[in-house]
C-alpha positions in Angstrom: 37.2 -28.3 62.7 35.9 -25.4 60.6 32.4 -24.2 61.3 30.2 -22.7 58.6 28.1 -23.7 55.6 31.2 -25.3 53.9 31.3 -28.0 56.6 28.1 -30.0 56.8 29.6 -32.5 59.2 29.0 -30.3 62.3 26.4 -28.2 63.9 28.0 -24.8 64.1 26.5 -23.9 67.5 23.7 -25.1 69.7 22.4 -22.7 72.4 19.3 -21.9 74.3 17.5 -18.6 73.7 16.1 -18.3 77.2 14.1 -15.2 76.4 12.2 -17.0 73.6 12.4 -20.4 75.2 13.8 -21.9 72.0 16.7 -24.2 71.2 18.8 -22.4 68.5 20.8 -24.3 66.0 23.1 -21.8 64.4 24.3 -21.9 60.8 27.2 -19.5 60.1 27.7 -18.1 56.6 30.6 -15.7 56.4 30.5 -15.4 52.6 28.2 -12.9 50.7 25.2 -14.6 49.1 26.0 -15.7 45.6 29.7 -15.5 46.0 30.3 -19.2 45.5 28.6 -21.3 42.8 28.4 -24.2 45.3 26.9 -22.1 48.1 23.3 -23.3 47.7 24.3 -26.9 47.3 26.4 -26.6 50.5 23.5 -24.9 52.3 21.1 -27.7 51.2 23.4 -30.3 52.6 24.0 -28.4 55.9 20.3 -27.7 56.5 19.3 -31.3 55.7 21.8 -32.4 58.3 20.4 -30.0 60.8 16.8 -31.2 60.1 17.9 -34.8 60.5 19.7 -34.0 63.7 16.5 -32.6 65.2 13.8 -34.9 63.6 15.7 -38.1 64.2 16.0 -37.3 67.9 19.8 -36.7 68.1 19.3 -33.2 69.6 17.2 -34.5 72.5 19.5 -37.5 73.1 22.6 -35.3 73.3 20.8 -32.5 75.2 18.0 -34.0 77.2 17.5 -30.7 79.0 16.1 -29.4 75.7 13.5 -32.1 75.3 10.1 -30.6 74.3 11.4 -27.1 73.6 10.7 -25.5 70.2 13.7 -25.4 67.8 14.9 -22.6 65.7 17.4 -22.9 62.9 19.1 -19.5 62.6 21.3 -18.5 59.7 23.8 -15.8 60.6 25.0 -14.2 57.4 26.9 -11.1 56.2 24.3 -9.7 53.8 20.7 -10.0 52.6 20.1 -12.5 49.8 19.1 -10.3 46.9 19.1 -13.0 44.2 15.7 -14.4 43.4 17.1 -18.0 43.2 18.5 -17.7 46.7 15.3 -16.2 48.1 13.2 -19.0 46.6 15.6 -21.5 48.0 15.4 -20.0 51.5 11.6 -19.8 51.2 11.5 -23.5 50.4 13.7 -24.3 53.3 11.5 -22.2 55.6 8.4 -24.2 54.4 10.0 -27.5 55.1 11.2 -26.4 58.5 7.7 -25.1 59.3 6.0 -28.3 58.2 8.3 -30.1 60.8 7.6 -27.6 63.6 10.9 -25.8 63.3 11.3 -22.1 62.7 13.9 -20.7 60.3 15.4 -17.2 61.0 17.8 -15.3 58.8 19.9 -12.8 60.8 22.0 -10.4 58.8 25.1 -9.1 60.6 27.4 -6.2 60.0 29.1 -6.1 56.6 
């Protein structure tokens, strides 16, 4: 099954950042920002699924060893979002995450 933003059906990767003591739910975005007109819609669906996975208790049921640990959603992407619309979208997602006790991190990889 393909991982990445285009597939909202799966969590791309779940891991423990032992240095930070956080459970990391990784979102993979291999496309440049703004390269697909459906990209933000796909992101919205994927991130909503991630939030539901955590907030509805599925994460702790599937990984009881992570119970009580802080959660970080980390977006690994190929470039910085330069478009204002994309930046506003990500700021909104970060606010929703923060309101629910989840941090959101954007990590830009090598181009």
